[in-house]
C-alpha positions in Angstrom: 0.0 0.0 0.0 3.0 2.3 0.5 6.2 2.4 -1.3 9.0 0.2 0.0 11.6 1.8 2.3 14.2 1.8 -0.5 12.0 3.8 -2.9 11.1 6.2 -0.2 14.8 6.7 0.7 15.8 7.3 -3.0 13.1 10.0 -3.2 13.9 11.7 0.1 17.7 11.6 0.4 17.9 15.3 1.1 15.6 15.0 4.0 18.0 12.7 5.8 21.1 14.5 4.8 19.8 17.7 6.3 18.5 16.1 9.5 20.1 16.2 12.9 20.3 12.4 13.3 24.1 12.1 13.6 23.8 8.3 14.1 20.9 8.4 16.7 21.4 4.8 17.7 25.1 4.9 18.4 24.4 5.0 22.1 21.4 2.6 21.8 22.7 -0.8 20.8 19.2 -1.9 19.6 18.1 -5.5 19.8 20.7 -8.2 19.8 18.8 -11.0 18.0 21.4 -13.5 18.8 20.1 -13.4 22.4 16.4 -13.3 21.5 14.6 -16.5 22.5 13.2 -18.5 19.6 9.4 -19.0 19.6 8.0 -22.5 19.6 7.4 -23.4 15.9 5.7 -26.7 15.3 7.1 -28.6 12.3 5.7 -32.0 11.4 8.3 -34.7 10.9 8.0 -36.4 7.5 7.8 -39.8 9.1 4.7 -38.8 11.1 2.8 -37.2 8.2 -0.8 -38.2 7.5 -1.1 -40.2 4.3 -2.0 -38.6 1.0 -3.2 -35.1 0.3 -3.8 -34.3 4.0 -0.1 -34.7 4.7 0.8 -32.4 1.7 -1.6 -29.8 2.9 -0.1 -29.9 6.4 3.5 -29.4 5.1 2.3 -26.5 2.8 0.5 -24.8 5.7 3.7 -25.0 7.8 5.8 -23.6 5.0 7.9 -26.8 5.0 8.5 -26.8 1.2 11.7 -28.7 1.2 10.2 -31.8 2.9 7.1 -31.4 0.8 9.3 -31.7 -2.4 10.8 -34.9 -1.0 7.4 -36.4 -0.3 5.9 -35.5 -3.7 9.0 -37.0 -5.5 8.2 -40.3 -3.8 4.5 -40.0 -4.7 5.2 -39.1 -8.3 7.5 -42.1 -8.6 4.8 -44.5 -7.5 4.2 -45.4 -11.2 1.2 -47.6 -12.0 0.1 -47.8 -8.4 -1.0 -44.2 -8.5 -4.1 -43.0 -10.3 -4.0 -40.1 -12.8 -5.8 -37.8 -10.2 -3.2 -38.8 -7.5 -0.3 -38.2 -9.8 -1.6 -34.8 -10.8 -2.2 -33.7 -7.2 1.4 -34.8 -6.3 2.7 -33.0 -9.4 0.9 -29.8 -8.5 2.2 -29.7 -4.9 5.7 -30.5 -6.3 5.6 -27.6 -8.8 4.2 -25.3 -6.1 7.0 -26.2 -3.8 9.6 -25.6 -6.4 8.0 -22.2 -7.2 7.9 -21.2 -3.5 11.6 -22.0 -3.2 12.3 -19.9 -6.3 13.5 -22.9 -8.4 11.6 -21.6 -11.4 13.5 -23.4 -14.1 13.0 -26.7 -12.4 9.3 -25.9 -12.0 8.9 -25.2 -15.7 10.7 -28.4 -16.5 8.2 -30.3 -14.4 5.3 -28.5 -16.1 6.5 -29.6 -19.5 6.0 -33.2 -18.5 2.2 -32.7 -17.7 0.4 -33.9 -20.8 -3.1 -32.9 -19.6 -2.2 -29.2 -19.1 -4.1 -27.5 -21.9 -7.4 -25.8 -20.9 -10.3 -28.0 -21.9 -12.0 -27.2 -25.2 -15.2 -29.0 -24.4 -18.3 -26.9 -23.6 -18.3 -25.7 -20.0 -18.7 -26.7 -17.2 -15.4 -28.4 -17.9 -14.6 -31.8 -16.5 -10.9 -31.8 -16.2 -8.8 -33.9 -13.7 -6.2 -31.1 -13.6 -6.2 -29.1 -10.4 -6.8 -25.4 -10.9 -3.6 -24.5 -9.2 -1.7 -26.2 -12.0 -3.3 -24.0 -14.6 -2.5 -21.0 -12.5 1.1 -22.0 -12.0 1.5 -22.6 -15.7 0.3 -19.0 -16.3 2.4 -17.5 -13.5 5.8 -19.1 -14.1 6.8 -17.3 -17.3 6.8 -14.0 -15.3 9.4 -15.5 -12.9 11.6 -16.3 -15.9 11.5 -12.7 -17.2 8.6 -13.3 -19.7 6.0 -11.1 -18.0 3.9 -10.4 -21.1 3.6 -14.2 -21.7 2.2 -14.5 -18.2 -0.2 -11.6 -18.7 -1.5 -13.2 -21.9 -1.9 -16.6 -20.2 -3.6 -15.1 -17.2 -6.2 -13.3 -19.4 -6.9 -16.6 -21.1 -7.3 -18.3 -17.8 -9.6 -15.6 -16.5 -11.8 -16.0 -19.6 -11.9 -19.7 -18.9 -13.0 -19.0 -15.3 -15.7 -16.7 -16.6 -17.1 -19.4 -18.9 -17.2 -21.8 -16.0 -19.0 -19.3 -13.8 -21.7 -18.8 -16.5 -22.1 -22.5 -17.1 -22.3 -23.5 -13.5 -24.8 -20.7 -12.8 -27.1 -22.1 -15.5 -27.1 -25.6 -13.9 -29.6 -26.8 -11.2 -28.2 -26.4 -7.7 -27.7 -30.1 -7.2 -25.8 -30.4 -10.4 -23.4 -27.5 -9.8 -22.6 -27.9 -6.1 -19.8 -30.2 -5.1 -16.4 -30.6 -3.5 -14.7 -27.5 -4.9 -13.2 -26.6 -1.6 -13.9 -23.7 0.7 -11.9 -21.0 -0.9 -11.3 -21.6 -4.6 -7.8 -20.3 -4.3 -4.8 -22.4 -5.2 -6.7 -25.6 -4.8 -4.1 -28.3 -5.5 -6.7 -31.0 -5.7 -8.7 -31.9 -8.8 -12.1 -31.8 -7.2 -14.5 -34.5 -6.1 -14.8 -37.6 -8.2 -18.0 -39.5 -8.5 -18.1 -42.8 -10.5 -14.8 -42.0 -12.1 -16.0 -38.6 -13.3 -15.1 -35.2 -11.8 -18.1 -33.2 -10.6 -17.9 -29.5 -11.6 -17.4 -27.0 -8.8 -20.1 -24.5 -8.1 -20.1 -21.0 -9.5 -18.9 -19.4 -6.2 -15.7 -21.4 -6.4 -15.1 -20.3 -10.0 -15.9 -16.7 -9.1 -13.2 -16.7 -6.4 -10.8 -18.3 -8.8 -11.6 -15.6 -11.4 -11.1 -12.9 -8.8 -7.7 -14.4 -7.9 -6.5 -14.4 -11.5 -7.8 -10.8 -12.0 -5.9 -9.5 -8.9 -2.7 -11.2 -10.2 -3.2 -9.4 -13.5 -3.8 -6.1 -11.6 -0.5 -6.6 -9.8 1.3 -6.9 -13.1 -0.4 -3.8 -14.4 0.5 -1.8 -11.3 4.1 -2.9 -11.6 4.1 -1.8 -15.2 2.4 1.5 -14.0 -0.6 0.8 -16.2 -2.8 2.7 -13.8 -5.6 3.3 -16.3 -6.0 -0.4 -17.1 -6.0 -1.1 -13.3 -8.8 1.4 -12.7 -10.8 0.1 -15.6 -10.8 -3.4 -14.1 -11.6 -2.1 -10.6 -14.5 -0.2 -12.1 -15.8 -3.5 -13.6 -15.6 -5.1 -10.1 -17.6 -2.2 -8.7 -20.3 -2.6 -11.3 -20.7 -6.2 -10.1 -20.6 -5.2 -6.4 -20.8 -1.4 -6.0 -20.9 -1.6 -2.2 -17.7 -3.5 -1.7 -15.6 -1.3 0.7 -12.4 -3.2 -0.1 -12.6 -2.6 -3.9 -13.6 1.1 -3.3 -10.5 1.4 -1.1 -8.3 -0.2 -3.8 -9.5 2.5 -6.2 -8.3 5.0 -3.7 -4.9 3.4 -3.4 -4.4 3.7 -7.2 -5.5 7.3 -7.1 -3.0 8.0 -4.4 -0.2 6.6 -6.6 -1.4 9.0 -9.3 -1.3 11.9 -6.9 -5.0 12.4 -6.8 -5.3 12.9 -3.1 -8.8 14.4 -3.3 -10.1 11.5 -5.4 -8.6 9.0 -3.0 -10.2 10.8 -0.1 -13.7 10.5 -1.7 -13.1 6.8 -2.2 -12.1 6.3 1.4 -15.1 8.2 2.6 -17.4 6.1 0.4 -15.7 2.9 1.8 -16.3 4.2 5.4 -20.0 4.8 4.6 -20.4 1.3 3.2 -18.9 -0.2 6.3 -21.2 1.9 8.5 -24.2 0.8 6.5 -23.2 -2.8 6.2 -24.0 -5.8 8.4 -20.6 -7.5 8.7 -20.2 -10.2 11.3 -18.0 -9.4 14.3 -14.9 -11.0 12.9 -15.3 -9.2 9.5 -16.2 -5.9 11.3 -12.9 -5.8 13.1 -10.9 -6.3 9.8 -13.1 -3.7 8.0 -12.6 -1.1 10.8 -8.9 -1.7 10.5 -9.2 -1.1 6.8 -10.8 2.3 7.4 -8.1 3.3 9.8 -5.4 2.2 7.3 -7.1 4.2 4.6 -7.2 7.3 6.7 -3.5 6.7 7.7 -2.5 6.5 4.0 -4.4 9.7 3.2 -2.8 11.6 6.1 0.6 10.3 5.1 0.1 11.6 1.6 -0.8 15.0 3.2 2.4 14.8 5.2 0.6 14.7 8.5 2.8 11.9 9.8 1.9 12.0 13.5 -1.8 11.8 12.7 -1.2 9.1 10.2 0.8 7.1 12.7 -2.1 7.3 15.2 -4.4 5.8 12.5 -2.1 2.9 11.8 -1.9 2.3 15.6 -5.7 2.2 15.7 -5.7 -0.3 12.7 -3.4 -2.6 14.7 -5.6 -2.4 17.7 -8.5 -3.7 15.6 -6.4 -6.2 13.6 -3.1 -7.1 15.3 -2.1 -9.2 12.2 -2.0 -6.2 9.9 1.6 -6.3 8.7 1.0 -3.3 6.4 0.1 -1.1 9.3 3.2 -2.2 11.2 5.4 -1.1 8.3 3.4 2.1 7.8 3.6 2.9 11.5 7.4 2.6 11.4 7.6 4.7 8.2 5.7 7.5 10.0 8.4 7.5 12.7 11.1 7.6 10.1 9.5 10.6 8.4 9.3 12.3 11.8 13.1 11.8 12.1 12.7 9.2 14.8 14.8 6.5 13.3 15.4 5.0 16.7 11.7 4.7 17.3 11.1 3.2 13.9 13.7 0.5 14.4 12.5 -0.3 17.9 8.9 -0.6 16.8 9.8 -3.1 14.0 12.1 -5.1 16.3 9.4 -5.3 19.0 6.8 -6.3 16.5 9.0 -9.1 15.2 9.7 -10.4 18.7 6.1 -10.1 19.9 4.6 -12.3 17.1 7.2 -13.8 14.8 4.7 -16.0 13.0 2.6 -13.1 11.9 5.3 -10.5 11.4 8.1 -12.4 9.6 7.4 -10.5 6.4 10.0 -9.8 3.7 9.0 -6.2 3.3 9.1 -5.6 7.1 12.5 -7.2 7.4 13.8 -5.2 4.4 12.7 -2.0 6.0 14.3 -2.9 9.3 17.6 -3.8 7.7 17.6 -0.6 5.6 17.1 1.3 8.8 20.0 -0.6 10.3 22.2 0.6 7.5 21.3 4.2 8.3 21.5 3.9 12.0 24.8 2.2 12.6 28.2 2.2 11.0 28.3 -1.5 11.8 24.8 -2.3 10.5 26.0 -5.5 8.9 26.5 -7.1 12.3 23.0 -6.4 13.3 21.6 -7.7 10.0 23.7 -10.9 10.3 22.3 -11.6 13.8 18.7 -10.9 12.6 19.2 -13.1 9.5 20.4 -16.0 11.7 17.4 -15.6 14.0 15.0 -15.5 11.1 16.5 -18.5 9.4 15.7 -20.7 12.4 12.0 -19.9 12.5 10.9 -18.7 9.0 9.2 -20.9 6.5 11.4 -22.4 3.8 10.2 -19.9 1.1 11.3 -16.8 3.1 13.8 -14.9 1.0 16.8 -13.9 3.2 18.1 -11.6 0.5 15.7 -9.0 2.1 18.3 -8.7 4.9 20.5 -6.9 2.4 23.6 -8.9 3.4 
């Protein structure tokens, strides 16, 4: 939601050069992470894994991608003893694990061996044994190999495929279109429920969520390419479908902020706040939505250079939703812009120690290590200790390059 610390620093070098910092932390040694106690992180031993897909799900949820790859290799080598569906599920988890570990070339090589990967040409609803996650990974991986336009083209094709499935499932009787598509429709690595050897099509809600996931992946690419007009056009389409969605209204505001349209963003944030006040969200959702409103207001105040007031809003967002990593980062950024580098470092350090599982985030760690470089002549030593601490508790796919060592 806000620029990374590095881009902020490059745009505001004069602010720091003219400040009166003079190494504000030279008398404050900060946190020595080599002495910080490690939290209790539960990791399931491969020997004690539940059989089949349940075990793969467990490893994925724990971020244990290296053991997962070992297990899937064994399952993929089962040969004739494994059904086509079981082989595809194992292959999907295997390629997902390789992707998480940034082994993109190996992941693409595995994809080339999947004969069933082409999108079905039969009239929807399609009856394909291929897990949706495999289609998504096939569209995503070219970007990781520097072929972003190929990924964008493939994602648009996949989104059209999802749209056709939504329309087809919506036209079916409820009993014909509802089945085991999973609760969330995200990267579902399973091929769906099978009945008498034939896969039952998921309901339209599952395909809608898949279509939305693909769309937001496309929007990420367009934002990275600074295609703000295209991004706004797609968000407008989402608002036509659901004009009272405070999350989408807020996202329009974020794009307008990047375009420098502070007044337009403010109107969006006010509209989002009105929708939340008029809505009937359940208690758990209400807390997250109230945090969203505080975060919106914080971003608006930050753009208006009212850093102290913005910081108070991010603090309020965290009171509502303690897992809001974006507000942790933004709170620290406000301290930095108020020339309180010591306070910014301390806040990020304390957040990491208070809840490592929630706050071990690459952007947060990058910001903290960048602040170390500013605060100490010996920043490398602090970063090395932090990196060592993180490596003992982080999931396998955490990129330690964010420590800037």
